[in-house]
N, C-alpha and C positions, 0 to 999 in steps of 0.2 A: 503494499499498499502506497503512497503518499508522504509527505511528509505533510505535517499537520503544524499548525502555529497558531494558539483562540490566547487571544489579546485576555485577557480573566482581574474581575475587579473578586475576592473571595470574600468580600460580602454585600454580592452576589449572592442571592437565590438563584435565577435565571444563567448565573455564570458557571456558581459549582455543580448545577443542571449537567454541564454541557458540558464537564465536563465526570461527572457520574455515567452521563451516555455513553460519554466513549471509552471511560474502564475497563463498563457492560461487555463491551464488546470488539473489548480486549490490541485499539486503537489507542500508539503510541500519539502523544505533541510533546513538541515543547512548548509550555507556559509560560505568556508572561505578564506579568500584573505589571498588568501597568502601571499607573499611579505608584511602583516605586524607580520604573521605569519609561519612565516619560517619552514616546515618540518624539523621532524631532521634527523638522516641518516632512525631512525627505519620507520616512518610513509613513507621515500620513494623508500625503500623498500616495503613496504606495495602495494603504487601506482603500485611498477612497478609487482609484481602479479594479482592482481585485474587487470591491464589490458595485459596481461600477451602475450605480441605482443617485438618485440626486442626495450627495453631498449636503447638506440638510440630517437628513436620516443616521450621518453618525455623532448627531445632537441629539444629550435628553436634553424637554425640557423639561423637567424636574423642577425639583421646592432649592437646587437649589440656584437650579436657572434665574429664578423668579427672587431668591433671595442678593442676586448681585444686581440687578433690575433691567435684566437682559429684554428684551421682544423677538419672538421670530424667525419674522418678517428680515431680522440680519441679520439673522448667519444665514441667506442661502443658496448663498454662489462656493465656490470653491477655498476661495481664498479668502474669502471671509471667514468659513469654518475650521480652517487651517487657524487661522492667526488664532482662534480664540481655541479650541483644543492645548497649541501654541503655551499659550497663560491657564488655561485653567480644563487639566485634563483626567480630571477627576463628570469632565461632564460630558467626553465619549462614552459612544452606545457598549455591553457590554452583553455578556463576551462577542468580539468578532473572530473573529476563522477563516483561520485561507487556506488554501491548497490548491497544491497548484494555477497561482497564481490568481487563482474563480477566493471569491470571500461574500463572506452576508454576514449580517448581523446577528447573533443561534439568541433575534428570543419567538416563539419558544424559540427551547435545545431540541426543541428536534428540529428543525428546520436544521439543523447540520448536515443531521441526514441527506440534504439536496448533492454536497460536500460527501460527504461514503459512499453512498449509493450510487453513482457515476463511474464512467472509469476515470481509473489515474488521469486520463494524458490529455493535453493538456486542449485538444482538439473536442471535448467534454464540452 
């Protein structure tokens, strides 16, 4: 099986659920606790390329977002999302799972099966 990379927050139940699902299936994954090792600009750009969804989907609009007085409308484009997550990595959706250059936000955790159930080649 191809290597899997998981950007994980151990305090997040969805993130823990994704790791549990991987363990149940015997899938070995590299786990990055992104609050301990925040992604740099190049990594965030790479994640956005891999996820292939609108950049805004990588941002959590939770209580912290609101406490910072942020407006979701201001974080729709790639540059603003990257800048925001560089300053506030805790606002990144999680878990982010990447395999063979394809990625997704595994919310719910079972979404990561989309990456596991596809052939491991880059064309899948």
